[in-house]
N, C-alpha and C positions, 0 to 999 in steps of 0.2 A: 461644261456649262453648269453654272450654279443655279440652284432653285431654292424655294422656301424649305427650311428644315422641318422635317416631319417626325423625326424620332431621335433617340439618344445616339444611335449609331452614326447618323449623319452629323449630329451636333458634335460628337467627339472628333469626327474626321475634319470638320471645319475648324475646330479649336487647334488641331494639330497643324493644319495649313496656316493658321494665323501665326503660330509659333515660327514656322518656316519663313514667313514673310515679315516678321516683326521689324526688321531693319530696312524695309523697302522705303524708297524715297517717294515723297508725294509727287503727283502728276507724272508718274511713270506707269507702265502697264502693271508692274507688280504692286505699286502703290494703290492704283485703282482697284486691283483685285483684293488687296487687303481691306480697303474701305468697304467694298461690296460685301465681303465675307463678314466683316465686323457688324455691318447692319443686319445681316441675316441672323447672326448669332445673338445680337441684342434683341431682335424681335422674338426669337425662340425663347430666350431667357425671360423676357417680360411676360410672355404668355404662359410659360411652364413653371417658372420660379418667381412668382410675384412676391414682392416684399410687403410685409404687413405694415399698416399705417402705424406710425409711432404714437405712443401714449402722449397726450398733450402735456401732462405734468412732467414727464421725462424731458420733453422738448423745452419746457420753461426752465427746468433745472439745468439743462445743457447750456442754454443761452446765458443764464445767470453765471455759471461757472466759466464759460468762455470769455465773458466780458469782465470777469473779476468782481462781479457784484455779490451782494449778500441778499438773503431772503428779505431783509428789512427794506431793501431798495425797491421792492414791489409795493410797499405801502404807498398809496396814492395812485398806483397803476391798476391794481385789482381790488383795492379796499384797504381797510385799516389793518392793524397788526393781527387781530384775531381772525379776520377773513383770510388774510394771506396764509396764516397757519392752517386753517381749515382746508383751504384749496390745496396747498402743497402736501397735506397729509391725506388727501383724497376723501375728505369727509364732507366736502361741498364741491359741487361741479362749477365749471366756468360758466358765467353768464355771457350773453352776447356783448354787453358793454365791456366786460373784462377782456374778452377776445379782441374787441376793437382797440382797446387801450394797449394791450400787449403788441398788437400789430403796429400801431402808430408810434408808440413810445419805445418799443424794443426791436422793431422791425422783424418780428417773427411772422413768417408767412401764414396767412389764414389757413391754408391747406394743412398745416402742421398742428393747428389748434382745434380743428373740428374733427370729431370722431364720426366715422360712418357706421 
């Protein structure tokens, strides 16, 4: 019987079982077992190995690169050429209006633009 993972020993055992079941077909007893164990492992990882929030400037630069844009393409989205330079060089923070524009015009999720 499976239960919530409480320590690394259980975690490692569940990972080993996932490897054994990795070729299981969906909607079979082994497929259901794989799905259940995967959820338990995911829960343990999210609790014990949280990912840090990405830096908003790194996110913007990633989106620019992925879309084949240049820094100058941000002119009008976050401000004039000098504002774009200041923001990308981390000498000026993002304003709420800049974040809104980045979200609406570049489809960058709000959650990636706000720092906690």
